[in-house]
N, CA and C atoms of all chains as a GROMACS GRO file, in nm:
protein
  594
    1MET      N    1   8.407 -23.438  12.788
    1MET     CA    2   8.343 -23.512  12.680
    1MET      C    3   8.203 -23.458  12.652
    2ILE      N    4   8.170 -23.445  12.524
    2ILE     CA    5   8.036 -23.401  12.486
    2ILE      C    6   7.976 -23.504  12.388
    3TYR      N    7   7.844 -23.500  12.377
    3TYR     CA    8   7.776 -23.587  12.281
    3TYR      C    9   7.721 -23.505  12.165
    4GLU      N   10   7.750 -23.551  12.046
    4GLU     CA   11   7.680 -23.502  11.926
    4GLU      C   12   7.560 -23.594  11.904
    5ILE      N   13   7.443 -23.534  11.889
    5ILE     CA   14   7.325 -23.612  11.850
    5ILE      C   15   7.283 -23.562  11.712
    6ALA      N   16   7.302 -23.646  11.612
    6ALA     CA   17   7.259 -23.612  11.477
    6ALA      C   18   7.128 -23.685  11.451
    7GLU      N   19   7.021 -23.608  11.431
    7GLU     CA   20   6.892 -23.669  11.398
    7GLU      C   21   6.886 -23.682  11.246
    8LEU      N   22   6.875 -23.805  11.198
    8LEU     CA   23   6.884 -23.834  11.055
    8LEU      C   24   6.752 -23.891  11.007
    9TYR      N   25   6.703 -23.837  10.895
    9TYR     CA   26   6.574 -23.878  10.838
    9TYR      C   27   6.604 -23.955  10.710
   10ILE      N   28   6.566 -24.083  10.707
   10ILE     CA   29   6.611 -24.173  10.600
   10ILE      C   30   6.494 -24.210  10.509
   11LYS      N   31   6.523 -24.215  10.379
   11LYS     CA   32   6.420 -24.256  10.282
   11LYS      C   33   6.372 -24.398  10.316
   12PRO      N   34   6.241 -24.420  10.314
   12PRO     CA   35   6.186 -24.549  10.358
   12PRO      C   36   6.248 -24.670  10.288
   13GLU      N   37   6.286 -24.654  10.161
   13GLU     CA   38   6.340 -24.768  10.087
   13GLU      C   39   6.491 -24.786  10.108
   14ASP      N   40   6.552 -24.698  10.185
   14ASP     CA   41   6.699 -24.695  10.194
   14ASP      C   42   6.756 -24.743  10.327
   15HIS      N   43   6.674 -24.802  10.412
   15HIS     CA   44   6.724 -24.835  10.547
   15HIS      C   45   6.844 -24.929  10.545
   16ALA      N   46   6.835 -25.036  10.468
   16ALA     CA   47   6.945 -25.134  10.468
   16ALA      C   48   7.073 -25.069  10.414
   17ALA      N   49   7.059 -24.993  10.304
   17ALA     CA   50   7.177 -24.929  10.245
   17ALA      C   51   7.235 -24.823  10.339
   18PHE      N   52   7.150 -24.749  10.406
   18PHE     CA   53   7.198 -24.649  10.501
   18PHE      C   54   7.274 -24.715  10.616
   19GLN      N   55   7.216 -24.820  10.672
   19GLN     CA   56   7.283 -24.887  10.786
   19GLN      C   57   7.416 -24.948  10.740
   20ALA      N   58   7.419 -25.000  10.619
   20ALA     CA   59   7.546 -25.054  10.567
   20ALA      C   60   7.648 -24.943  10.551
   21GLY      N   61   7.603 -24.824  10.508
   21GLY     CA   62   7.693 -24.709  10.494
   21GLY      C   63   7.752 -24.666  10.627
   22VAL      N   64   7.669 -24.667  10.731
   22VAL     CA   65   7.721 -24.630  10.864
   22VAL      C   66   7.825 -24.734  10.910
   23SER      N   67   7.796 -24.862  10.889
   23SER     CA   68   7.893 -24.966  10.927
   23SER      C   69   8.026 -24.946  10.854
   24LYS      N   70   8.016 -24.913  10.726
   24LYS     CA   71   8.136 -24.894  10.645
   24LYS      C   72   8.214 -24.770  10.691
   25ALA      N   73   8.143 -24.673  10.747
   25ALA     CA   74   8.207 -24.548  10.789
   25ALA      C   75   8.272 -24.556  10.926
   26LEU      N   76   8.251 -24.664  11.000
   26LEU     CA   77   8.304 -24.670  11.136
   26LEU      C   78   8.453 -24.638  11.145
   27PRO      N   79   8.537 -24.689  11.051
   27PRO     CA   80   8.681 -24.656  11.062
   27PRO      C   81   8.710 -24.506  11.051
   28LEU      N   82   8.626 -24.432  10.978
   28LEU     CA   83   8.647 -24.287  10.967
   28LEU      C   84   8.635 -24.222  11.104
   29PHE      N   85   8.535 -24.266  11.181
   29PHE     CA   86   8.515 -24.208  11.314
   29PHE      C   87   8.618 -24.261  11.413
   30LYS      N   88   8.652 -24.388  11.399
   30LYS     CA   89   8.751 -24.444  11.493
   30LYS      C   90   8.884 -24.370  11.485
   31ARG      N   91   8.918 -24.321  11.365
   31ARG     CA   92   9.046 -24.251  11.353
   31ARG      C   93   9.031 -24.099  11.366
   32ALA      N   94   8.911 -24.049  11.383
   32ALA     CA   95   8.891 -23.904  11.396
   32ALA      C   96   8.945 -23.855  11.530
   33LYS      N   97   9.012 -23.740  11.526
   33LYS     CA   98   9.071 -23.683  11.648
   33LYS      C   99   8.962 -23.658  11.753
   34GLY      N  100   8.980 -23.713  11.872
   34GLY     CA  101   8.887 -23.686  11.983
   34GLY      C  102   8.757 -23.763  11.977
   35CYS      N  103   8.741 -23.853  11.881
   35CYS     CA  104   8.616 -23.929  11.872
   35CYS      C  105   8.623 -24.050  11.966
   36LEU      N  106   8.531 -24.055  12.062
   36LEU     CA  107   8.541 -24.152  12.171
   36LEU      C  108   8.441 -24.268  12.160
   37SER      N  109   8.327 -24.243  12.096
   37SER     CA  110   8.226 -24.349  12.090
   37SER      C  111   8.126 -24.316  11.980
   38LEU      N  112   8.059 -24.419  11.931
   38LEU     CA  113   7.956 -24.402  11.827
   38LEU      C  114   7.850 -24.510  11.842
   39ARG      N  115   7.726 -24.467  11.831
   39ARG     CA  116   7.613 -24.561  11.839
   39ARG      C  117   7.504 -24.512  11.744
   40LEU      N  118   7.442 -24.603  11.671
   40LEU     CA  119   7.331 -24.565  11.584
   40LEU      C  120   7.202 -24.623  11.641
   41GLU      N  121   7.103 -24.536  11.662
   41GLU     CA  122   6.976 -24.578  11.718
   41GLU      C  123   6.863 -24.545  11.621
   42ARG      N  124   6.767 -24.635  11.612
   42ARG     CA  125   6.652 -24.614  11.522
   42ARG      C  126   6.525 -24.590  11.605
   43GLY      N  127   6.447 -24.492  11.562
   43GLY     CA  128   6.324 -24.460  11.634
   43GLY      C  129   6.223 -24.573  11.630
   44ILE      N  130   6.155 -24.594  11.741
   44ILE     CA  131   6.049 -24.695  11.748
   44ILE      C  132   5.917 -24.632  11.700
   45GLU      N  133   5.885 -24.512  11.750
   45GLU     CA  134   5.762 -24.444  11.705
   45GLU      C  135   5.781 -24.383  11.565
   46GLN      N  136   5.899 -24.329  11.538
   46GLN     CA  137   5.930 -24.265  11.409
   46GLN      C  138   6.037 -24.351  11.343
   47GLU      N  139   5.996 -24.452  11.268
   47GLU     CA  140   6.094 -24.553  11.225
   47GLU      C  141   6.182 -24.508  11.108
   48ASN      N  142   6.153 -24.393  11.048
   48ASN     CA  143   6.245 -24.339  10.947
   48ASN      C  144   6.346 -24.241  11.007
   49THR      N  145   6.345 -24.227  11.139
   49THR     CA  146   6.434 -24.135  11.208
   49THR      C  147   6.537 -24.213  11.289
   50TYR      N  148   6.661 -24.170  11.276
   50TYR     CA  149   6.771 -24.229  11.354
   50TYR      C  150   6.838 -24.122  11.438
   51HIS      N  151   6.897 -24.164  11.547
   51HIS     CA  152   6.992 -24.081  11.621
   51HIS      C  153   7.130 -24.142  11.606
   52LEU      N  154   7.220 -24.064  11.551
   52LEU     CA  155   7.360 -24.103  11.553
   52LEU      C  156   7.420 -24.032  11.674
   53VAL      N  157   7.466 -24.110  11.770
   53VAL     CA  158   7.513 -24.055  11.898
   53VAL      C  159   7.664 -24.073  11.903
   54ILE      N  160   7.736 -23.961  11.897
   54ILE     CA  161   7.882 -23.970  11.890
   54ILE      C  162   7.942 -23.892  12.007
   55GLY      N  163   8.030 -23.958  12.081
   55GLY     CA  164   8.102 -23.892  12.191
   55GLY      C  165   8.232 -23.831  12.139
   56TRP      N  166   8.251 -23.703  12.170
   56TRP     CA  167   8.373 -23.633  12.130
   56TRP      C  168   8.440 -23.576  12.254
   57ASP      N  169   8.572 -23.569  12.249
   57ASP     CA  170   8.647 -23.512  12.362
   57ASP      C  171   8.610 -23.364  12.380
   58THR      N  172   8.608 -23.289  12.270
   58THR     CA  173   8.569 -23.148  12.276
   58THR      C  174   8.472 -23.118  12.162
   59LEU      N  175   8.398 -23.008  12.176
   59LEU     CA  176   8.306 -22.964  12.071
   59LEU      C  177   8.381 -22.941  11.939
   60GLU      N  178   8.500 -22.882  11.947
   60GLU     CA  179   8.578 -22.848  11.828
   60GLU      C  180   8.629 -22.973  11.755
   61ASN      N  181   8.647 -23.084  11.829
   61ASN     CA  182   8.687 -23.207  11.761
   61ASN      C  183   8.583 -23.246  11.656
   62HIS      N  184   8.456 -23.214  11.683
   62HIS     CA  185   8.352 -23.240  11.584
   62HIS      C  186   8.339 -23.126  11.484
   63THR      N  187   8.316 -23.004  11.537
   63THR     CA  188   8.274 -22.893  11.450
   63THR      C  189   8.388 -22.839  11.364
   64VAL      N  190   8.512 -22.857  11.408
   64VAL     CA  191   8.625 -22.807  11.330
   64VAL      C  192   8.706 -22.925  11.273
   65ASP      N  193   8.765 -23.004  11.362
   65ASP     CA  194   8.858 -23.108  11.316
   65ASP      C  195   8.790 -23.207  11.220
   66PHE      N  196   8.674 -23.258  11.261
   66PHE     CA  197   8.610 -23.359  11.175
   66PHE      C  198   8.543 -23.297  11.054
   67ARG      N  199   8.467 -23.189  11.076
   67ARG     CA  200   8.390 -23.133  10.964
   67ARG      C  201   8.478 -23.075  10.854
   68GLU      N  202   8.600 -23.037  10.891
   68GLU     CA  203   8.691 -22.982  10.788
   68GLU      C  204   8.784 -23.088  10.730
   69SER      N  205   8.762 -23.214  10.766
   69SER     CA  206   8.851 -23.321  10.720
   69SER      C  207   8.798 -23.385  10.591
   70ALA      N  208   8.888 -23.451  10.520
   70ALA     CA  209   8.848 -23.528  10.402
   70ALA      C  210   8.755 -23.643  10.442
   71ASP      N  211   8.775 -23.695  10.564
   71ASP     CA  212   8.690 -23.806  10.609
   71ASP      C  213   8.545 -23.763  10.623
   72PHE      N  214   8.520 -23.635  10.653
   72PHE     CA  215   8.381 -23.588  10.660
   72PHE      C  216   8.316 -23.597  10.523
   73GLN      N  217   8.389 -23.561  10.419
   73GLN     CA  218   8.336 -23.572  10.282
   73GLN      C  219   8.306 -23.718  10.248
   74GLU      N  220   8.395 -23.807  10.294
   74GLU     CA  221   8.374 -23.950  10.265
   74GLU      C  222   8.251 -24.001  10.341
   75TRP      N  223   8.236 -23.956  10.465
   75TRP     CA  224   8.118 -23.992  10.546
   75TRP      C  225   7.990 -23.951  10.474
   76ARG      N  226   7.985 -23.825  10.428
   76ARG     CA  227   7.866 -23.778  10.360
   76ARG      C  228   7.842 -23.852  10.228
   77ALA      N  229   7.950 -23.889  10.160
   77ALA     CA  230   7.936 -23.965  10.036
   77ALA      C  231   7.875 -24.103  10.062
   78LEU      N  232   7.909 -24.160  10.177
   78LEU     CA  233   7.859 -24.294  10.211
   78LEU      C  234   7.711 -24.293  10.249
   79VAL      N  235   7.664 -24.186  10.315
   79VAL     CA  236   7.528 -24.190  10.369
   79VAL      C  237   7.435 -24.079  10.318
   80GLY      N  238   7.491 -23.970  10.267
   80GLY     CA  239   7.411 -23.851  10.235
   80GLY      C  240   7.300 -23.877  10.134
   81GLY      N  241   7.323 -23.969  10.041
   81GLY     CA  242   7.222 -23.998   9.939
   81GLY      C  243   7.098 -24.065   9.995
   82HIS      N  244   7.106 -24.113  10.119
   82HIS     CA  245   6.990 -24.180  10.181
   82HIS      C  246   6.907 -24.087  10.268
   83PHE      N  247   6.951 -23.962  10.283
   83PHE     CA  248   6.878 -23.867  10.368
   83PHE      C  249   6.750 -23.821  10.297
   84ALA      N  250   6.639 -23.822  10.368
   84ALA     CA  251   6.513 -23.771  10.314
   84ALA      C  252   6.500 -23.622  10.342
   85ALA      N  253   6.580 -23.569  10.434
   85ALA     CA  254   6.578 -23.427  10.473
   85ALA      C  255   6.714 -23.397  10.537
   86PRO      N  256   6.751 -23.269  10.546
   86PRO     CA  257   6.879 -23.238  10.609
   86PRO      C  258   6.881 -23.283  10.756
   87PRO      N  259   6.996 -23.334  10.803
   87PRO     CA  260   7.006 -23.376  10.943
   87PRO      C  261   6.992 -23.256  11.038
   88LYS      N  262   6.947 -23.286  11.158
   88LYS     CA  263   6.944 -23.185  11.264
   88LYS      C  264   7.051 -23.226  11.366
   89VAL      N  265   7.150 -23.142  11.386
   89VAL     CA  266   7.264 -23.179  11.471
   89VAL      C  267   7.269 -23.088  11.593
   90GLU      N  268   7.278 -23.149  11.711
   90GLU     CA  269   7.292 -23.073  11.836
   90GLU      C  270   7.399 -23.139  11.922
   91HIS      N  271   7.449 -23.062  12.017
   91HIS     CA  272   7.553 -23.112  12.108
   91HIS      C  273   7.506 -23.100  12.253
   92PHE      N  274   7.547 -23.197  12.333
   92PHE     CA  275   7.502 -23.204  12.472
   92PHE      C  276   7.619 -23.233  12.566
   93ASP      N  277   7.611 -23.171  12.682
   93ASP     CA  278   7.704 -23.199  12.793
   93ASP      C  279   7.634 -23.289  12.894
   94THR      N  280   7.704 -23.389  12.944
   94THR     CA  281   7.645 -23.472  13.050
   94THR      C  282   7.651 -23.395  13.181
   95VAL      N  283   7.536 -23.375  13.244
   95VAL     CA  284   7.535 -23.302  13.372
   95VAL      C  285   7.512 -23.397  13.490
   96ILE      N  286   7.443 -23.509  13.467
   96ILE     CA  287   7.430 -23.610  13.573
   96ILE      C  288   7.457 -23.746  13.509
   97ALA      N  289   7.564 -23.812  13.554
   97ALA     CA  290   7.602 -23.940  13.493
   97ALA      C  291   7.510 -24.052  13.538
   98GLY      N  292   7.443 -24.036  13.652
   98GLY     CA  293   7.343 -24.133  13.695
   98GLY      C  294   7.400 -24.270  13.720
   99PHE      N  295   7.348 -24.369  13.647
   99PHE     CA  296   7.394 -24.508  13.668
   99PHE      C  297   7.385 -24.583  13.538
  100MET      N  298   6.728 -25.428  12.478
  100MET     CA  299   6.733 -25.300  12.550
  100MET      C  300   6.696 -25.185  12.457
  101ILE      N  301   6.616 -25.092  12.506
  101ILE     CA  302   6.579 -24.974  12.428
  101ILE      C  303   6.616 -24.849  12.510
  102TYR      N  304   6.627 -24.738  12.437
  102TYR     CA  305   6.652 -24.610  12.504
  102TYR      C  306   6.529 -24.522  12.496
  103GLU      N  307   6.491 -24.468  12.609
  103GLU     CA  308   6.394 -24.358  12.614
  103GLU      C  309   6.474 -24.228  12.609
  104ILE      N  310   6.435 -24.139  12.516
  104ILE     CA  311   6.494 -24.005  12.515
  104ILE      C  312   6.382 -23.908  12.547
  105ALA      N  313   6.387 -23.847  12.663
  105ALA     CA  314   6.288 -23.746  12.700
  105ALA      C  315   6.352 -23.610  12.682
  106GLU      N  316   6.296 -23.532  12.589
  106GLU     CA  317   6.347 -23.396  12.568
  106GLU      C  318   6.269 -23.304  12.662
  107LEU      N  319   6.343 -23.240  12.752
  107LEU     CA  320   6.281 -23.162  12.860
  107LEU      C  321   6.320 -23.015  12.844
  108TYR      N  322   6.220 -22.928  12.853
  108TYR     CA  323   6.240 -22.784  12.835
  108TYR      C  324   6.222 -22.719  12.972
  109ILE      N  325   6.330 -22.656  13.022
  109ILE     CA  326   6.332 -22.611  13.162
  109ILE      C  327   6.328 -22.459  13.170
  110LYS      N  328   6.252 -22.410  13.267
  110LYS     CA  329   6.246 -22.265  13.289
  110LYS      C  330   6.385 -22.211  13.319
  111PRO      N  331   6.423 -22.099  13.257
  111PRO     CA  332   6.561 -22.048  13.270
  111PRO      C  333   6.607 -22.031  13.415
  112GLU      N  334   6.516 -21.994  13.503
  112GLU     CA  335   6.555 -21.969  13.642
  112GLU      C  336   6.558 -22.097  13.726
  113ASP      N  337   6.523 -22.210  13.667
  113ASP     CA  338   6.502 -22.332  13.745
  113ASP      C  339   6.608 -22.440  13.724
  114HIS      N  340   6.718 -22.409  13.657
  114HIS     CA  341   6.814 -22.515  13.623
  114HIS      C  342   6.870 -22.588  13.745
  115ALA      N  343   6.911 -22.512  13.846
  115ALA     CA  344   6.972 -22.575  13.965
  115ALA      C  345   6.868 -22.664  14.035
  116ALA      N  346   6.747 -22.612  14.050
  116ALA     CA  347   6.642 -22.688  14.120
  116ALA      C  348   6.603 -22.812  14.039
  117PHE      N  349   6.596 -22.797  13.907
  117PHE     CA  350   6.563 -22.912  13.823
  117PHE      C  351   6.669 -23.021  13.835
  118GLN      N  352   6.796 -22.982  13.823
  118GLN     CA  353   6.904 -23.080  13.832
  118GLN      C  354   6.905 -23.148  13.969
  119ALA      N  355   6.876 -23.071  14.074
  119ALA     CA  356   6.870 -23.130  14.208
  119ALA      C  357   6.755 -23.230  14.216
  120GLY      N  358   6.642 -23.197  14.150
  120GLY     CA  359   6.528 -23.289  14.147
  120GLY      C  360   6.562 -23.419  14.078
  121VAL      N  361   6.636 -23.412  13.968
  121VAL     CA  362   6.675 -23.535  13.898
  121VAL      C  363   6.767 -23.619  13.987
  122SER      N  364   6.862 -23.554  14.054
  122SER     CA  365   6.952 -23.628  14.144
  122SER      C  366   6.872 -23.698  14.254
  123LYS      N  367   6.774 -23.626  14.307
  123LYS     CA  368   6.692 -23.682  14.415
  123LYS      C  369   6.606 -23.799  14.365
  124ALA      N  370   6.574 -23.797  14.236
  124ALA     CA  371   6.487 -23.901  14.178
  124ALA      C  372   6.563 -24.027  14.138
  125LEU      N  373   6.695 -24.024  14.141
  125LEU     CA  374   6.771 -24.141  14.092
  125LEU      C  375   6.727 -24.273  14.156
  126PRO      N  376   6.701 -24.276  14.289
  126PRO     CA  377   6.657 -24.405  14.349
  126PRO      C  378   6.527 -24.458  14.289
  127LEU      N  379   6.438 -24.369  14.244
  127LEU     CA  380   6.312 -24.414  14.183
  127LEU      C  381   6.340 -24.496  14.058
  128PHE      N  382   6.438 -24.449  13.978
  128PHE     CA  383   6.471 -24.519  13.854
  128PHE      C  384   6.554 -24.645  13.883
  129LYS      N  385   6.644 -24.634  13.983
  129LYS     CA  386   6.727 -24.751  14.015
  129LYS      C  387   6.642 -24.870  14.055
  130ARG      N  388   6.527 -24.842  14.119
  130ARG     CA  389   6.443 -24.954  14.162
  130ARG      C  390   6.332 -24.986  14.062
  131ALA      N  391   6.321 -24.910  13.954
  131ALA     CA  392   6.215 -24.937  13.856
  131ALA      C  393   6.245 -25.066  13.780
  132LYS      N  394   6.141 -25.146  13.757
  132LYS     CA  395   6.155 -25.274  13.686
  132LYS      C  396   6.214 -25.252  13.546
  133GLY      N  397   6.326 -25.316  13.515
  133GLY     CA  398   6.383 -25.310  13.381
  133GLY      C  399   6.462 -25.184  13.351
  134CYS      N  400   6.479 -25.098  13.449
  134CYS     CA  401   6.555 -24.974  13.425
  134CYS      C  402   6.705 -25.003  13.439
  135LEU      N  403   6.779 -24.981  13.330
  135LEU     CA  404   6.919 -25.026  13.324
  135LEU      C  405   7.019 -24.912  13.337
  136SER      N  406   6.983 -24.792  13.295
  136SER     CA  407   7.079 -24.681  13.298
  136SER      C  408   7.004 -24.549  13.289
  137LEU      N  409   7.069 -24.444  13.336
  137LEU     CA  410   7.011 -24.308  13.330
  137LEU      C  411   7.123 -24.206  13.319
  138ARG      N  412   7.103 -24.110  13.229
  138ARG     CA  413   7.200 -24.002  13.211
  138ARG      C  414   7.122 -23.876  13.178
  139LEU      N  415   7.164 -23.764  13.236
  139LEU     CA  416   7.100 -23.635  13.204
  139LEU      C  417   7.201 -23.550  13.128
  140GLU      N  418   7.159 -23.503  13.009
  140GLU     CA  419   7.246 -23.421  12.924
  140GLU      C  420   7.181 -23.286  12.901
  141ARG      N  421   7.264 -23.181  12.899
  141ARG     CA  422   7.212 -23.046  12.875
  141ARG      C  423   7.259 -22.995  12.739
  142GLY      N  424   7.170 -22.932  12.664
  142GLY     CA  425   7.205 -22.880  12.532
  142GLY      C  426   7.310 -22.771  12.538
  143ILE      N  427   7.402 -22.774  12.445
  143ILE     CA  428   7.504 -22.669  12.434
  143ILE      C  429   7.446 -22.553  12.352
  144GLU      N  430   7.385 -22.582  12.238
  144GLU     CA  431   7.324 -22.476  12.157
  144GLU      C  432   7.191 -22.429  12.219
  145GLN      N  433   7.114 -22.522  12.273
  145GLN     CA  434   6.983 -22.492  12.333
  145GLN      C  435   6.996 -22.520  12.482
  146GLU      N  436   7.041 -22.422  12.559
  146GLU     CA  437   7.080 -22.452  12.697
  146GLU      C  438   6.962 -22.468  12.794
  147ASN      N  439   6.842 -22.441  12.749
  147ASN     CA  440   6.725 -22.471  12.833
  147ASN      C  441   6.664 -22.607  12.801
  148THR      N  442   6.730 -22.681  12.714
  148THR     CA  443   6.682 -22.813  12.673
  148THR      C  444   6.774 -22.923  12.726
  149TYR      N  445   6.714 -23.024  12.782
  149TYR     CA  446   6.789 -23.140  12.832
  149TYR      C  447   6.740 -23.266  12.760
  150HIS      N  448   6.829 -23.364  12.754
  150HIS     CA  449   6.789 -23.499  12.717
  150HIS      C  450   6.807 -23.588  12.840
  151LEU      N  451   6.698 -23.647  12.883
  151LEU     CA  452   6.708 -23.751  12.984
  151LEU      C  453   6.711 -23.883  12.907
  152VAL      N  454   6.823 -23.954  12.918
  152VAL     CA  455   6.845 -24.075  12.838
  152VAL      C  456   6.838 -24.195  12.932
  153ILE      N  457   6.735 -24.276  12.917
  153ILE     CA  458   6.713 -24.387  13.009
  153ILE      C  459   6.710 -24.518  12.931
  154GLY      N  460   6.792 -24.614  12.974
  154GLY     CA  461   6.791 -24.747  12.914
  154GLY      C  462   6.692 -24.836  12.987
  155TRP      N  463   6.604 -24.900  12.908
  155TRP     CA  464   6.505 -24.993  12.965
  155TRP      C  465   6.521 -25.129  12.897
  156ASP      N  466   6.492 -25.233  12.972
  156ASP     CA  467   6.500 -25.368  12.917
  156ASP      C  468   6.398 -25.385  12.805
  157THR      N  469   6.276 -25.340  12.827
  157THR     CA  470   6.171 -25.346  12.723
  157THR      C  471   6.097 -25.213  12.720
  158LEU      N  472   6.029 -25.187  12.608
  158LEU     CA  473   5.947 -25.066  12.594
  158LEU      C  474   5.842 -25.059  12.705
  159GLU      N  475   5.780 -25.173  12.735
  159GLU     CA  476   5.672 -25.176  12.833
  159GLU      C  477   5.721 -25.147  12.975
  160ASN      N  478   5.849 -25.176  13.003
  160ASN     CA  479   5.903 -25.141  13.134
  160ASN      C  480   5.889 -24.991  13.159
  161HIS      N  481   5.900 -24.912  13.051
  161HIS     CA  482   5.880 -24.768  13.066
  161HIS      C  483   5.732 -24.730  13.055
  162THR      N  484   5.670 -24.771  12.943
  162THR     CA  485   5.537 -24.716  12.911
  162THR      C  486   5.426 -24.773  12.999
  163VAL      N  487   5.447 -24.891  13.053
  163VAL     CA  488   5.343 -24.951  13.138
  163VAL      C  489   5.391 -24.956  13.284
  164ASP      N  490   5.497 -25.033  13.309
  164ASP     CA  491   5.539 -25.057  13.447
  164ASP      C  492   5.573 -24.927  13.520
  165PHE      N  493   5.656 -24.844  13.457
  165PHE     CA  494   5.697 -24.722  13.527
  165PHE      C  495   5.588 -24.616  13.527
  166ARG      N  496   5.528 -24.593  13.410
  166ARG     CA  497   5.430 -24.483  13.401
  166ARG      C  498   5.307 -24.508  13.487
  167GLU      N  499   5.276 -24.634  13.515
  167GLU     CA  500   5.159 -24.664  13.599
  167GLU      C  501   5.195 -24.680  13.746
  168SER      N  502   5.321 -24.653  13.779
  168SER     CA  503   5.365 -24.673  13.918
  168SER      C  504   5.351 -24.545  14.000
  169ALA      N  505   5.348 -24.562  14.131
  169ALA     CA  506   5.346 -24.446  14.222
  169ALA      C  507   5.476 -24.367  14.207
  170ASP      N  508   5.586 -24.437  14.175
  170ASP     CA  509   5.715 -24.367  14.159
  170ASP      C  510   5.711 -24.269  14.042
  171PHE      N  511   5.630 -24.296  13.941
  171PHE     CA  512   5.619 -24.200  13.830
  171PHE      C  513   5.557 -24.069  13.881
  172GLN      N  514   5.456 -24.080  13.964
  172GLN     CA  515   5.394 -23.961  14.021
  172GLN      C  516   5.496 -23.884  14.105
  173GLU      N  517   5.579 -23.958  14.179
  173GLU     CA  518   5.681 -23.892  14.263
  173GLU      C  519   5.784 -23.822  14.175
  174TRP      N  520   5.823 -23.889  14.067
  174TRP     CA  521   5.917 -23.830  13.970
  174TRP      C  522   5.862 -23.698  13.916
  175ARG      N  523   5.737 -23.699  13.871
  175ARG     CA  524   5.678 -23.578  13.816
  175ARG      C  525   5.664 -23.468  13.924
  176ALA      N  526   5.637 -23.508  14.047
  176ALA     CA  527   5.627 -23.409  14.156
  176ALA      C  528   5.764 -23.343  14.180
  177LEU      N  529   5.872 -23.421  14.161
  177LEU     CA  530   6.007 -23.367  14.186
  177LEU      C  531   6.051 -23.270  14.077
  178VAL      N  532   6.012 -23.293  13.952
  178VAL     CA  533   6.068 -23.213  13.842
  178VAL      C  534   5.963 -23.138  13.758
  179GLY      N  535   5.838 -23.181  13.761
  179GLY     CA  536   5.737 -23.127  13.668
  179GLY      C  537   5.717 -22.977  13.680
  180GLY      N  538   5.733 -22.922  13.799
  180GLY     CA  539   5.714 -22.778  13.818
  180GLY      C  540   5.820 -22.693  13.748
  181HIS      N  541   5.928 -22.756  13.706
  181HIS     CA  542   6.036 -22.682  13.640
  181HIS      C  543   6.026 -22.686  13.487
  182PHE      N  544   5.926 -22.760  13.434
  182PHE     CA  545   5.911 -22.770  13.289
  182PHE      C  546   5.853 -22.640  13.233
  183ALA      N  547   5.914 -22.590  13.125
  183ALA     CA  548   5.861 -22.473  13.056
  183ALA      C  549   5.760 -22.513  12.950
  184ALA      N  550   5.759 -22.639  12.912
  184ALA     CA  551   5.668 -22.693  12.810
  184ALA      C  552   5.659 -22.844  12.834
  185PRO      N  553   5.555 -22.910  12.778
  185PRO     CA  554   5.547 -23.055  12.798
  185PRO      C  555   5.666 -23.127  12.736
  186PRO      N  556   5.717 -23.231  12.802
  186PRO     CA  557   5.829 -23.308  12.746
  186PRO      C  558   5.790 -23.377  12.616
  187LYS      N  559   5.892 -23.401  12.533
  187LYS     CA  560   5.874 -23.481  12.411
  187LYS      C  561   5.948 -23.612  12.436
  188VAL      N  562   5.875 -23.722  12.433
  188VAL     CA  563   5.936 -23.852  12.469
  188VAL      C  564   5.934 -23.945  12.349
  189GLU      N  565   6.049 -24.002  12.316
  189GLU     CA  566   6.059 -24.100  12.208
  189GLU      C  567   6.145 -24.218  12.254
  190HIS      N  568   6.130 -24.329  12.183
  190HIS     CA  569   6.208 -24.450  12.215
  190HIS      C  570   6.289 -24.493  12.095
  191PHE      N  571   6.406 -24.548  12.124
  191PHE     CA  572   6.499 -24.587  12.017
  191PHE      C  573   6.558 -24.725  12.046
  192ASP      N  574   6.578 -24.797  11.937
  192ASP     CA  575   6.648 -24.926  11.939
  192ASP      C  576   6.790 -24.906  11.888
  193THR      N  577   6.889 -24.964  11.953
  193THR     CA  578   7.025 -24.956  11.902
  193THR      C  579   7.039 -25.052  11.784
  194VAL      N  580   7.077 -24.998  11.666
  194VAL     CA  581   7.093 -25.086  11.549
  194VAL      C  582   7.241 -25.110  11.516
  195ILE      N  583   7.329 -25.015  11.553
  195ILE     CA  584   7.473 -25.039  11.538
  195ILE      C  585   7.540 -24.993  11.667
  196ALA      N  586   7.602 -25.087  11.738
  196ALA     CA  587   7.663 -25.054  11.867
  196ALA      C  588   7.793 -24.977  11.849
  197GLY      N  589   7.858 -24.991  11.732
  197GLY     CA  590   7.975 -24.911  11.702
  197GLY      C  591   8.091 -24.937  11.797
  198PHE      N  592   8.136 -24.831  11.865
  198PHE     CA  593   8.251 -24.846  11.957
  198PHE      C  594   8.237 -24.749  12.071
   0.00000   0.00000   0.00000
């Protein structure tokens, strides 16, 4: 399992609409191949910045299966208009599960 | 509950020692007031970058209680020598728990 961390920069006036778009998009991720979990976090120091944290079974489940799907286009249609800048997307492997 | 995300930049030759330091430090966090969870993630695209993801009951449990404790000094003694640059630390609130 890997984590996608998408850093999203949202227009100050669009927070409610953006959050509603993410809620509406949950079924797209729930049915995406290899998508295991999703959480949306908002920055405390940088309040126009969010982390969308998505667990995927494999890297390719995100970069190939999801990004090449029609659901990816629907996801972007739901939230892309609220972006103040292009998202920064990175992937991470858990190396210490801790507690 | 809030999440602390510490972005840590590690010297290329120090990965094993850094990871061992984090493992050794787990008891410090387990006993820290309000510390609920800890996970260490390593970047796939940026392999010298880690995210230390720590759940705290309140922001102050991290910024005051932990940072002013002797255990914080011990934590930095265990891992600080492996940093290639100063950490970038931010805090996030979960706004959509998702699935």
